[in-house]
N, CA, C and O atoms as CSV, one atom per row, in Angstrom:
chain,resi,resn,atom,element,x,y,z
A,1,UNK,N,N,19.517,-11.000,-13.147
A,1,UNK,CA,C,18.722,-11.080,-11.924
A,1,UNK,C,C,18.811,-9.779,-11.128
A,1,UNK,O,O,17.840,-9.382,-10.484
A,2,UNK,N,N,19.968,-9.110,-11.165
A,2,UNK,CA,C,20.105,-7.842,-10.455
A,2,UNK,C,C,19.140,-6.791,-11.002
A,2,UNK,O,O,18.598,-5.984,-10.247
A,3,UNK,N,N,18.931,-6.807,-12.308
A,3,UNK,CA,C,18.020,-5.845,-12.931
A,3,UNK,C,C,16.582,-6.092,-12.467
A,3,UNK,O,O,15.837,-5.145,-12.217
A,4,UNK,N,N,16.200,-7.352,-12.353
A,4,UNK,CA,C,14.857,-7.694,-11.882
A,4,UNK,C,C,14.653,-7.206,-10.447
A,4,UNK,O,O,13.602,-6.652,-10.125
A,5,UNK,N,N,15.644,-7.408,-9.593
A,5,UNK,CA,C,15.544,-6.937,-8.215
A,5,UNK,C,C,15.409,-5.421,-8.181
A,5,UNK,O,O,14.608,-4.889,-7.411
A,6,UNK,N,N,16.173,-4.727,-8.997
A,6,UNK,CA,C,16.093,-3.271,-9.074
A,6,UNK,C,C,14.698,-2.831,-9.519
A,6,UNK,O,O,14.132,-1.902,-8.943
A,7,UNK,N,N,14.147,-3.480,-10.522
A,7,UNK,CA,C,12.809,-3.138,-11.017
A,7,UNK,C,C,11.760,-3.358,-9.920
A,7,UNK,O,O,10.858,-2.536,-9.756
A,8,UNK,N,N,11.871,-4.443,-9.181
A,8,UNK,CA,C,10.916,-4.737,-8.107
A,8,UNK,C,C,11.009,-3.693,-6.996
A,8,UNK,O,O,9.988,-3.238,-6.482
A,9,UNK,N,N,12.224,-3.316,-6.629
A,9,UNK,CA,C,12.409,-2.313,-5.579
A,9,UNK,C,C,11.833,-0.969,-6.006
A,9,UNK,O,O,11.141,-0.315,-5.227
A,10,UNK,N,N,12.115,-0.556,-7.235
A,10,UNK,CA,C,11.576,0.717,-7.741
A,10,UNK,C,C,10.055,0.656,-7.800
A,10,UNK,O,O,9.384,1.615,-7.417
A,11,UNK,N,N,9.499,-0.466,-8.278
A,11,UNK,CA,C,8.042,-0.625,-8.337
A,11,UNK,C,C,7.432,-0.493,-6.944
A,11,UNK,O,O,6.457,0.235,-6.760
A,12,UNK,N,N,7.996,-1.186,-5.977
A,12,UNK,CA,C,7.467,-1.149,-4.618
A,12,UNK,C,C,7.521,0.260,-4.039
A,12,UNK,O,O,6.579,0.704,-3.382
A,13,UNK,N,N,8.618,0.956,-4.282
A,13,UNK,CA,C,8.734,2.326,-3.789
A,13,UNK,C,C,7.650,3.212,-4.411
A,13,UNK,O,O,6.960,3.946,-3.702
A,14,UNK,N,N,7.505,3.141,-5.721
A,14,UNK,CA,C,6.544,3.993,-6.429
A,14,UNK,C,C,5.108,3.662,-6.037
A,14,UNK,O,O,4.323,4.572,-5.770
A,15,UNK,N,N,4.746,2.377,-5.996
A,15,UNK,CA,C,3.363,2.000,-5.699
A,15,UNK,C,C,3.003,2.367,-4.259
A,15,UNK,O,O,1.875,2.783,-3.994
A,16,UNK,N,N,3.942,2.218,-3.330
A,16,UNK,CA,C,3.657,2.578,-1.943
A,16,UNK,C,C,3.571,4.090,-1.758
A,16,UNK,O,O,2.713,4.572,-1.018
A,17,UNK,N,N,4.433,4.831,-2.408
A,17,UNK,CA,C,4.360,6.287,-2.345
A,17,UNK,C,C,3.049,6.787,-2.943
A,17,UNK,O,O,2.382,7.648,-2.368
A,18,UNK,N,N,2.685,6.238,-4.105
A,18,UNK,CA,C,1.440,6.630,-4.758
A,18,UNK,C,C,0.231,6.305,-3.879
A,18,UNK,O,O,-0.688,7.115,-3.759
A,19,UNK,N,N,0.234,5.129,-3.270
A,19,UNK,CA,C,-0.891,4.711,-2.429
A,19,UNK,C,C,-0.999,5.614,-1.200
A,19,UNK,O,O,-2.100,5.998,-0.808
A,20,UNK,N,N,0.127,5.949,-0.598
A,20,UNK,CA,C,0.149,6.860,0.548
A,20,UNK,C,C,-0.462,8.207,0.159
A,20,UNK,O,O,-1.298,8.752,0.881
A,21,UNK,N,N,-0.037,8.734,-0.983
A,21,UNK,CA,C,-0.563,10.017,-1.467
A,21,UNK,C,C,-2.063,9.911,-1.762
A,21,UNK,O,O,-2.819,10.846,-1.496
A,22,UNK,N,N,-2.487,8.771,-2.310
A,22,UNK,CA,C,-3.897,8.556,-2.625
A,22,UNK,C,C,-4.760,8.606,-1.356
A,22,UNK,O,O,-5.832,9.211,-1.351
A,23,UNK,N,N,-4.286,7.968,-0.288
A,23,UNK,CA,C,-5.023,7.994,0.979
A,23,UNK,C,C,-5.070,9.421,1.533
A,23,UNK,O,O,-6.091,9.852,2.067
A,24,UNK,N,N,-3.961,10.144,1.401
A,24,UNK,CA,C,-3.942,11.537,1.848
A,24,UNK,C,C,-4.894,12.407,1.045
A,24,UNK,O,O,-5.592,13.257,1.598
A,25,UNK,N,N,-4.916,12.188,-0.265
A,25,UNK,CA,C,-5.810,12.957,-1.130
A,25,UNK,C,C,-7.266,12.669,-0.796
A,25,UNK,O,O,-8.095,13.579,-0.794
A,26,UNK,N,N,-7.582,11.411,-0.514
A,26,UNK,CA,C,-8.968,11.071,-0.180
A,26,UNK,C,C,-9.370,11.699,1.150
A,26,UNK,O,O,-10.505,12.149,1.301
A,27,UNK,N,N,-8.464,11.733,2.103
A,27,UNK,CA,C,-8.764,12.375,3.388
A,27,UNK,C,C,-8.990,13.875,3.182
A,27,UNK,O,O,-9.903,14.458,3.766
A,28,UNK,N,N,-8.154,14.487,2.351
A,28,UNK,CA,C,-8.321,15.907,2.041
A,28,UNK,C,C,-9.695,16.155,1.408
A,28,UNK,O,O,-10.403,17.092,1.777
A,29,UNK,N,N,-10.055,15.302,0.456
A,29,UNK,CA,C,-11.349,15.445,-0.210
A,29,UNK,C,C,-12.505,15.246,0.768
A,29,UNK,O,O,-13.535,15.912,0.665
A,30,UNK,N,N,-12.328,14.329,1.715
A,30,UNK,CA,C,-13.373,14.093,2.713
A,30,UNK,C,C,-13.582,15.328,3.581
A,30,UNK,O,O,-14.717,15.697,3.882
A,31,UNK,N,N,-12.492,15.961,3.979
A,31,UNK,CA,C,-12.596,17.148,4.832
A,31,UNK,C,C,-13.202,18.339,4.093
A,31,UNK,O,O,-13.863,19.181,4.700
A,32,UNK,N,N,-12.976,18.406,2.788
A,32,UNK,CA,C,-13.439,19.546,2.000
A,32,UNK,C,C,-14.684,19.234,1.168
A,32,UNK,O,O,-15.037,19.983,0.257
A,33,UNK,N,N,-15.343,18.119,1.494
A,33,UNK,CA,C,-16.594,17.713,0.855
A,33,UNK,C,C,-16.512,17.717,-0.665
A,33,UNK,O,O,-17.384,18.255,-1.348
A,34,UNK,N,N,-15.457,17.111,-1.179
A,34,UNK,CA,C,-15.277,16.991,-2.623
A,34,UNK,C,C,-15.512,15.545,-3.031
A,34,UNK,O,O,-15.698,14.667,-2.189
A,35,UNK,N,N,-15.501,15.314,-4.350
A,35,UNK,CA,C,-15.691,13.965,-4.879
A,35,UNK,C,C,-14.604,13.041,-4.341
A,35,UNK,O,O,-13.417,13.349,-4.442
A,36,UNK,N,N,-15.010,11.909,-3.770
A,36,UNK,CA,C,-14.099,11.001,-3.093
A,36,UNK,C,C,-13.539,9.950,-4.027
A,36,UNK,O,O,-14.113,9.661,-5.078
A,37,UNK,N,N,-12.415,9.383,-3.633
A,37,UNK,CA,C,-11.807,8.259,-4.341
A,37,UNK,C,C,-12.553,7.006,-3.881
A,37,UNK,O,O,-12.709,6.794,-2.679
A,38,UNK,N,N,-13.015,6.172,-4.816
A,38,UNK,CA,C,-13.769,4.973,-4.416
A,38,UNK,C,C,-12.948,4.056,-3.496
A,38,UNK,O,O,-11.745,3.880,-3.692
A,39,UNK,N,N,-13.608,3.488,-2.508
A,39,UNK,CA,C,-12.936,2.591,-1.573
A,39,UNK,C,C,-12.300,1.412,-2.286
A,39,UNK,O,O,-11.214,0.968,-1.912
A,40,UNK,N,N,-12.970,0.903,-3.308
A,40,UNK,CA,C,-12.416,-0.233,-4.057
A,40,UNK,C,C,-11.070,0.127,-4.684
A,40,UNK,O,O,-10.173,-0.713,-4.755
A,41,UNK,N,N,-10.930,1.354,-5.131
A,41,UNK,CA,C,-9.659,1.783,-5.728
A,41,UNK,C,C,-8.565,1.868,-4.663
A,41,UNK,O,O,-7.424,1.480,-4.913
A,42,UNK,N,N,-8.907,2.371,-3.486
A,42,UNK,CA,C,-7.934,2.447,-2.401
A,42,UNK,C,C,-7.439,1.050,-2.017
A,42,UNK,O,O,-6.240,0.834,-1.839
A,43,UNK,N,N,-8.358,0.124,-1.895
A,43,UNK,CA,C,-7.986,-1.246,-1.540
A,43,UNK,C,C,-7.218,-1.910,-2.681
A,43,UNK,O,O,-6.286,-2.673,-2.428
A,44,UNK,N,N,-7.588,-1.636,-3.924
A,44,UNK,CA,C,-6.896,-2.203,-5.077
A,44,UNK,C,C,-5.407,-1.848,-5.066
A,44,UNK,O,O,-4.559,-2.708,-5.299
A,45,UNK,N,N,-5.096,-0.583,-4.796
A,45,UNK,CA,C,-3.695,-0.181,-4.793
A,45,UNK,C,C,-2.931,-0.808,-3.631
A,45,UNK,O,O,-1.732,-1.061,-3.744
A,46,UNK,N,N,-3.607,-1.057,-2.528
A,46,UNK,CA,C,-2.971,-1.797,-1.434
A,46,UNK,C,C,-2.701,-3.228,-1.875
A,46,UNK,O,O,-1.655,-3.793,-1.554
A,47,UNK,N,N,-3.630,-3.809,-2.601
A,47,UNK,CA,C,-3.526,-5.198,-3.048
A,47,UNK,C,C,-2.379,-5.405,-4.040
A,47,UNK,O,O,-1.711,-6.438,-3.998
A,48,UNK,N,N,-2.146,-4.451,-4.918
A,48,UNK,CA,C,-1.122,-4.644,-5.954
A,48,UNK,C,C,0.278,-4.250,-5.492
A,48,UNK,O,O,1.177,-4.064,-6.313
A,49,UNK,N,N,0.461,-4.123,-4.196
A,49,UNK,CA,C,1.794,-3.883,-3.667
A,49,UNK,C,C,1.914,-2.669,-2.779
A,49,UNK,O,O,2.983,-2.422,-2.221
A,50,UNK,N,N,0.856,-1.906,-2.630
A,50,UNK,CA,C,0.928,-0.678,-1.859
A,50,UNK,C,C,0.381,-0.782,-0.451
A,50,UNK,O,O,-0.094,0.212,0.099
A,51,UNK,N,N,0.436,-1.957,0.142
A,51,UNK,CA,C,-0.134,-2.130,1.484
A,51,UNK,C,C,0.601,-1.302,2.533
A,51,UNK,O,O,-0.025,-0.782,3.457
A,52,UNK,N,N,1.907,-1.174,2.405
A,52,UNK,CA,C,2.663,-0.359,3.357
A,52,UNK,C,C,2.246,1.107,3.236
A,52,UNK,O,O,2.022,1.772,4.247
A,53,UNK,N,N,2.143,1.603,2.027
A,53,UNK,CA,C,1.696,2.979,1.816
A,53,UNK,C,C,0.287,3.198,2.325
A,53,UNK,O,O,-0.016,4.250,2.887
A,54,UNK,N,N,-0.579,2.208,2.133
A,54,UNK,CA,C,-1.960,2.311,2.618
A,54,UNK,C,C,-1.992,2.335,4.146
A,54,UNK,O,O,-2.690,3.153,4.745
A,55,UNK,N,N,-1.237,1.438,4.767
A,55,UNK,CA,C,-1.214,1.378,6.231
A,55,UNK,C,C,-0.654,2.676,6.815
A,55,UNK,O,O,-1.194,3.203,7.788
A,56,UNK,N,N,0.421,3.191,6.225
A,56,UNK,CA,C,0.993,4.454,6.694
A,56,UNK,C,C,0.029,5.618,6.461
A,56,UNK,O,O,-0.090,6.514,7.297
A,57,UNK,N,N,-0.657,5.593,5.315
A,57,UNK,CA,C,-1.646,6.628,5.023
A,57,UNK,C,C,-2.799,6.600,6.007
A,57,UNK,O,O,-3.283,7.645,6.442
A,58,UNK,N,N,-3.233,5.406,6.354
A,58,UNK,CA,C,-4.320,5.274,7.313
A,58,UNK,C,C,-3.892,5.819,8.678
A,58,UNK,O,O,-4.668,6.493,9.357
A,59,UNK,N,N,-2.667,5.525,9.066
A,59,UNK,CA,C,-2.163,5.993,10.367
A,59,UNK,C,C,-1.892,7.496,10.368
A,59,UNK,O,O,-2.322,8.208,11.276
A,60,UNK,N,N,-1.181,7.975,9.354
A,60,UNK,CA,C,-0.788,9.396,9.308
A,60,UNK,C,C,-1.984,10.329,9.149
A,60,UNK,O,O,-2.045,11.385,9.778
A,61,UNK,N,N,-2.927,9.934,8.310
A,61,UNK,CA,C,-4.066,10.807,8.018
A,61,UNK,C,C,-5.300,10.456,8.848
A,61,UNK,O,O,-6.339,11.101,8.712
A,62,UNK,N,N,-5.195,9.435,9.711
A,62,UNK,CA,C,-6.331,8.954,10.515
A,62,UNK,C,C,-7.542,8.737,9.605
A,62,UNK,O,O,-8.632,9.263,9.834
A,63,UNK,N,N,-7.304,7.953,8.584
A,63,UNK,CA,C,-8.298,7.791,7.530
A,63,UNK,C,C,-8.663,6.330,7.323
A,63,UNK,O,O,-7.783,5.480,7.183
A,64,UNK,N,N,-9.935,6.041,7.305
A,64,UNK,CA,C,-10.476,4.704,7.055
A,64,UNK,C,C,-10.019,3.688,8.111
A,64,UNK,O,O,-9.958,2.492,7.825
A,65,UNK,N,N,-9.706,4.137,9.297
A,65,UNK,CA,C,-9.172,3.226,10.305
A,65,UNK,C,C,-10.252,2.405,10.999
A,65,UNK,O,O,-9.955,1.354,11.567
A,66,UNK,N,N,-11.485,2.862,10.963
A,66,UNK,CA,C,-12.554,2.152,11.663
A,66,UNK,C,C,-13.345,1.206,10.774
A,66,UNK,O,O,-14.076,0.349,11.271
A,67,UNK,N,N,-13.206,1.356,9.466
A,67,UNK,CA,C,-13.983,0.502,8.555
A,67,UNK,C,C,-13.399,-0.908,8.518
A,67,UNK,O,O,-12.194,-1.094,8.350
A,68,UNK,N,N,-14.272,-1.886,8.676
A,68,UNK,CA,C,-13.830,-3.277,8.757
A,68,UNK,C,C,-13.083,-3.735,7.499
A,68,UNK,O,O,-12.070,-4.428,7.594
A,69,UNK,N,N,-13.584,-3.347,6.326
A,69,UNK,CA,C,-12.943,-3.835,5.103
A,69,UNK,C,C,-11.540,-3.264,4.936
A,69,UNK,O,O,-10.742,-3.820,4.181
A,70,UNK,N,N,-11.222,-2.181,5.615
A,70,UNK,CA,C,-9.879,-1.631,5.519
A,70,UNK,C,C,-8.910,-2.307,6.487
A,70,UNK,O,O,-7.708,-2.047,6.434
A,71,UNK,N,N,-9.409,-3.158,7.357
A,71,UNK,CA,C,-8.521,-4.004,8.172
A,71,UNK,C,C,-7.788,-4.982,7.258
A,71,UNK,O,O,-6.733,-5.502,7.622
A,72,UNK,N,N,-8.344,-5.233,6.073
A,72,UNK,CA,C,-7.704,-6.080,5.071
A,72,UNK,C,C,-6.331,-5.540,4.678
A,72,UNK,O,O,-5.447,-6.309,4.301
A,73,UNK,N,N,-6.149,-4.238,4.764
A,73,UNK,CA,C,-4.867,-3.621,4.421
A,73,UNK,C,C,-3.757,-4.215,5.278
A,73,UNK,O,O,-2.659,-4.465,4.780
A,74,UNK,N,N,-4.029,-4.444,6.558
A,74,UNK,CA,C,-3.006,-4.996,7.448
A,74,UNK,C,C,-2.705,-6.455,7.123
A,74,UNK,O,O,-1.562,-6.896,7.239
A,75,UNK,N,N,-3.716,-7.196,6.721
A,75,UNK,CA,C,-3.499,-8.576,6.282
A,75,UNK,C,C,-2.644,-8.576,5.015
A,75,UNK,O,O,-1.706,-9.365,4.892
A,76,UNK,N,N,-2.971,-7.693,4.082
A,76,UNK,CA,C,-2.177,-7.583,2.859
A,76,UNK,C,C,-0.737,-7.182,3.165
A,76,UNK,O,O,0.196,-7.679,2.535
A,77,UNK,N,N,-0.559,-6.294,4.122
A,77,UNK,CA,C,0.784,-5.868,4.498
A,77,UNK,C,C,1.601,-7.044,5.022
A,77,UNK,O,O,2.755,-7.218,4.631
A,78,UNK,N,N,1.025,-7.839,5.887
A,78,UNK,CA,C,1.720,-9.014,6.419
A,78,UNK,C,C,2.068,-9.974,5.286
A,78,UNK,O,O,3.189,-10.479,5.221
A,79,UNK,N,N,1.119,-10.225,4.400
A,79,UNK,CA,C,1.380,-11.133,3.277
A,79,UNK,C,C,2.470,-10.586,2.354
A,79,UNK,O,O,3.309,-11.348,1.873
A,80,UNK,N,N,2.468,-9.294,2.105
A,80,UNK,CA,C,3.476,-8.703,1.234
A,80,UNK,C,C,4.859,-8.724,1.881
A,80,UNK,O,O,5.859,-8.903,1.186
A,81,UNK,N,N,4.929,-8.546,3.187
A,81,UNK,CA,C,6.214,-8.632,3.887
A,81,UNK,C,C,6.741,-10.066,3.842
A,81,UNK,O,O,7.932,-10.281,3.617
A,82,UNK,N,N,5.870,-11.035,4.051
A,82,UNK,CA,C,6.280,-12.446,3.964
A,82,UNK,C,C,6.767,-12.768,2.556
A,82,UNK,O,O,7.799,-13.417,2.387
A,83,UNK,N,N,6.034,-12.319,1.556
A,83,UNK,CA,C,6.421,-12.561,0.168
A,83,UNK,C,C,7.761,-11.894,-0.154
A,83,UNK,O,O,8.607,-12.489,-0.822
A,84,UNK,N,N,7.951,-10.674,0.315
A,84,UNK,CA,C,9.216,-9.967,0.081
A,84,UNK,C,C,10.368,-10.686,0.785
A,84,UNK,O,O,11.449,-10.836,0.215
A,85,UNK,N,N,10.144,-11.120,1.994
A,85,UNK,CA,C,11.176,-11.869,2.728
A,85,UNK,C,C,11.546,-13.156,2.027
A,85,UNK,O,O,12.721,-13.508,1.925
A,86,UNK,N,N,10.540,-13.852,1.546
A,86,UNK,CA,C,10.798,-15.100,0.813
A,86,UNK,C,C,11.557,-14.810,-0.479
A,86,UNK,O,O,12.478,-15.543,-0.840
A,87,UNK,N,N,11.171,-13.745,-1.172
A,87,UNK,CA,C,11.865,-13.371,-2.398
A,87,UNK,C,C,13.310,-13.015,-2.148
A,87,UNK,O,O,14.188,-13.404,-2.918
A,88,UNK,N,N,13.572,-12.280,-1.080
A,88,UNK,CA,C,14.956,-11.934,-0.732
A,88,UNK,C,C,15.750,-13.176,-0.339
A,88,UNK,O,O,16.928,-13.302,-0.672
A,89,UNK,N,N,15.092,-14.089,0.371
A,89,UNK,CA,C,15.747,-15.351,0.731
A,89,UNK,C,C,16.161,-16.118,-0.514
A,89,UNK,O,O,17.293,-16.591,-0.609
A,90,UNK,N,N,15.254,-16.242,-1.459
A,90,UNK,CA,C,15.547,-16.950,-2.713
A,90,UNK,C,C,16.668,-16.240,-3.475
A,90,UNK,O,O,17.575,-16.886,-4.001
A,91,UNK,N,N,16.599,-14.916,-3.532
A,91,UNK,CA,C,17.562,-14.139,-4.320
A,91,UNK,C,C,18.962,-14.203,-3.714
A,91,UNK,O,O,19.939,-14.382,-4.441
A,92,UNK,N,N,19.071,-14.062,-2.399
A,92,UNK,CA,C,20.387,-13.954,-1.790
A,92,UNK,C,C,20.945,-15.265,-1.235
A,92,UNK,O,O,22.163,-15.439,-1.202
A,93,UNK,N,N,20.105,-16.171,-0.808
A,93,UNK,CA,C,20.578,-17.403,-0.177
A,93,UNK,C,C,20.752,-18.523,-1.195
A,93,UNK,O,O,21.776,-19.207,-1.195
A,94,UNK,N,N,19.782,-18.712,-2.047
A,94,UNK,CA,C,19.853,-19.841,-2.995
A,94,UNK,C,C,20.627,-19.521,-4.215
A,94,UNK,O,O,20.770,-20.369,-5.096
């Protein structure tokens, strides 16, 4: 079980870091009028565990903050925090 927890922690770190970088790269591309990263891809990476990285990327880079569909990132973040809390509760308490 310890190995599974380690794998989950490493996955979460990597996916959130990657998602943060992805949002930064898209903002850079927007400023320099280059080919953009599709919005669906940005939201997908938030959905698969990178909601914290997406939210931080949106705040740090002031990117996609006004678009309604990107408000979903905050809902995903809340759900992922609840899921992580429940997982930690199961792992450490039960």
